N, C-alpha and C positions, 0 to 999 in steps of 0.2 A: 705382836699378836701371833697366835699359832699358825703354823704353816706359811707365814709370810716370807720366810727365807727361801721357800721353794718357788716363789713366783718369778715370772720373767722380769728382768730389770726394767725400770722406768727409763725411757730414752733420754739421752743427755742433750740432743740437738733440737730442743723445743723451747718456745717462749714460755717462761715459767713466771707465774704471778709472784710478786714481791711480798709475800705474807710475813708479818712480824711473828715472832715466837714468844708467847706469854708462858711463863713457868708457873704451874699450879703448885709446885713445891714451895714457892714464895707466895703466900696467900695475897691475891690482887687487892683485897679489901684491907690489907695490913701493910704490905710492902709498898711504899710510895713509888719506888722506881718502876715496879711492875704495873701499878695502878696507872701511872702516867703513860706507859707503853700501851696498855689497854685502851686508854681514852684516845691516844693518837691513832691507834689502829681503827677504832670505831668511827672516828671522824674522817679517816682517810679512805681506805678501801673498803672498810666494813666487813672484812674477812681477816682471820688470824689463826695461827696454830695454837693450840693449847697443849702444852707439854705435860702429860699426866704421869710421866716416869718419875721415880724417886720421890713420889708424894707419900701420902699416908696409905694405910692398909685399905681404906675405903676406896681410894682410886685404883689400887691393884685389883680389888674385887670388881670395880667397874670394867677394867680392861679385860679381865678373865670372863666376865659376863658377856661382854661384846663378842669375844671368841665363841662363846656358846651360841649367841644369836646367829653369827656367821655360819656355824655348823648346822643350825636349825633351818636357815633360810631355804637351801635347795630342797629339803624334805617338804617344807611347806608348799613350795611352788611345784613340787612333783605330784601333789594330790590332783584328783580329776578336775577338769575344768568345770564340770557340773556342780561338784562340791564347792569350789571356790566361788562360783557365780551366785550361790545362796547368800553370799555376803557382799553383793554388789555395792560398792561405795555410793553409786548414784542413787541408791534407795535408802541410805543410812547416814545422811548428813555428812558425807565426806569421810566416813570411817568404813573400812572393809577392804575389798579387793578390786583392783583395776591394774593388772599386770604388776602390781605392787601391793604389799599389805600395809594398811593403815590401821593402827590399833589405838583406841582412845584411852587416854589416862583415866578418865572417869569410869570407863567400863572396868579397867583392871583394878582401880581402887574402890570399886563398889559405890561410886558416887553418882552414877547415872540412873535416872528413873526407868530407862528402857535400855538396859545393857545389851550389847551385841557380843555374844560369848565366842563366836568364831568356831572354826573347825576343831577337832579333837587335838591336833598337834599344838595349838595355841593354849587350849584348856590345860593340856599336860605340862605346859611350860609357864603356868600362871605365876609361880613364885619367882621365876627368873625374870619375867616381864615386869613384875611389881618392884623387884629390887633394882632393875635397870632404870625404871621410871624415877624411883626415889633418889638414886644416885645422880642421874642426869639433872633432875630438878635441883639437887644440892649444888652441883657444879654451876648451873645457870644462876642460882641465887647469889653465889659468891661474885659472879660477873656483874650482876645487877647492883650489888652493894658497892663494888669498885666504881662503876659508872656513876652511881648516885653520889658517891664521895666527890668525884671529879666535877660533877655538875653543881656541887655545893647544895644539894638537896638535904633538908632536915629529915630526921626519921619519920616525921609526919608525912612528908611528901615523897618519901623514898619509892623507887621503882619496885622494891620488893613487895610493897603493900598492894601492888597491882597484879601480882603473880603469886597467889597463894595456893599451895598444893591441895589444900583442903576445900577449895572453892571450885565450882563447875567452870570449866574453860575448854577451849579447843585444842589443848595439848594433845599430842599423839606421837607414837612411834611409827615411823615409816620404814618398811623393809622392802627394798627394790631388788629385783633380779632381772638382769638383762642378758639373754643368751648370747652366745658367741656370734660375731658378725660375719657375714659372707662377703663383706666388702674386700676390695683388693688392698694390699698393704699400703699404708700411708693415707687411705681414704677415710674421711670422717663421716660417720653416719649419725644423725641426730637421735639421741635417746630421750632427751627431754629438752624442749625448746626454751629459748631465752625467757627469763622471768626474774622476778624478785619474790621473796618469801613473804607470806601473809602476816606472820606473827612478829614476835619480839626477838628471839634468839633461836638458832638452829645449831644443834650439836651433831656433827657428821663423822662417822667412822667408815673408811673405805680402804681397800687394799690395792686396787687397780686404779690407774688414771682414767680420765674421762671428763671430770669436772673442769669447766673453764670459766674464767671471769673476764669481764671487759673493763680494764682499769679506766678511771675517769680521764676523759680527754683523749683516749686512744681509740684506734679503729680495729686493732688486732686482738683476737682472743688469746688469753694466756692460760695454760694448764696450771692447775693446782696439784702439785706432786704429793701423793700420799707419803705420810712419814710414820713409821712404826712408833707406837706408844704415844701418838699425838692424835687429838681430835681436831677437826676443822670447825671453826665456829664462825657464823656469820649473823649479822643483824638483819632484822626484817622491817617491813614497812611500819609496824606499830611504833618502833623506836624513832623513826622519822617524824611520825605525827606528834609523839610525846615531846620531842625536842625541836619542833618546827624546823626541821631540815639540818640541824647541827650534826646529828649522827647519820651515818649513811647506810642505806640498804642497796647493795650493789647488784647490778644485773649479772646473771650467770646462766649457764646452760650445761648439759651433759651430752657428750659425744662418745663414740666408741672408743675403747681403750687404745692408747697409742702403741705403735710398734708391735713387738711380739706378744704384748699383753692382750692384744685383740683376740688371741686364740683361746682365752678363758672367759667364762661368763662373769659379768660384773655384778657383785652384791654390794649394797651399802645399807648401813644402819643409821637412821636419823632420829633425833628427838626434837620435835618442834615445841618450843615454849610459846604460848599465846597468852595475852592478858585475860584475867578473869572475865567471864562472860558479861558481867554488868558494868565493866569499866568503860568509860566514855573515851573514845580515841580523839584526844585534843591536846593542845599545848599544855604542858605541866606548869603549875605555879611554883614559886619558891626558888628559882634559879636565875641569877643575874646573867649566866652564860647563854641560856636559851634565847634565841632571838625573839623579839617582840613581833606580834602580828603586824602585817602591813596596815596602813591607814585604811579604815573602812572595811578591813577584811573580817568576815564573819565565818567562823568555823562551822562545818556541818556537825550536828549533834547526832552521833550514832554510837552504839555499843560495840564492843569487840565481837560479840556473838553475832549481831546483825550484819556487821561489815564483812566478817569472814564468810558468813553464809551467803551474802550477796555475791561475793567474788566466786565462791564455789559453784552456787546454782547457775549463775549466768554462763559460766564456762562450760559446765556439763551439758547445758541445754543448747548451747551454741547461739546465744542471743548476741549477734554480732552487729547490731545497729550501732552507729557511732556513739550515741548516748549511753546505751547500756554496756557496751564493750569498755568504754573509758572508765565507767564506774567500777568495773571488776579489776582494774590494773593496779590499784594502789599507787606506789611510787615508781613502778617500772616504766611508765610512759615518759618520765623525765629524760630530757636529752643530755643532761650533765652527767 
């Protein structure tokens, strides 16, 4: 990525998360070896690197578009607080501004009945945002196809059918900007508390460290090292629900960048893929690998739209009673 060679080095004396590297140059829905690696990573840590180097022209365009979004981010967050608060996400169903920018796929693709156009800088980059959404969606679709293949799902029951770019969904771009920290060297300051993601897949691009995961069965947080030309992909809670716990949505958090990287503001670009709004979040039919429901277990019937909205609204309004807080958690309350 542009300017990445000018960044302070990532420290070597840290606990580093053992993420597998999946090559996008070997299509995971075609190359059996990569497909198996993808499936193992999705069952294990639920996080992996996606190597977008040496792939097709389309992936080269995606990486260059990500560079442009990194260049745009500081200018977006430099506009006045008054202007940004016109697009307060607490008033716009989770899309808008809250120290980070959240841009709806349906707004950019003109699929929302009540689009939020955002400040001028976003409107001026509409074609860039649209192209990025389409590219990220394409990458996610290949991953979903590989997982569907490994699960033994027929085309009729494929995960792709639940994630159509043409249908309304909670998909969004999130651009975060964390200013430099005033903490002393080596001190970790929380930027985003521990959580799991709401949706199906998250495609993250970052240049500085700070993302940490808690590997299963361990008590120490591990850093995820940024890698040039690679995206960091993680599975969200919807995939846990679809596979009845076979695939993993792992808990993670963001702290201040480590070492000398803390002297720079941290920017990240994420694309969240979520199921179509009308998709019911429940165990999928058609796979012998997906565990059966426990005896007498009755699944909650809820659509992706209602479930995501429930988690968002309850968190924003601070409904912290034991019952309502648990309902917002998805799978992140699991101890394993």
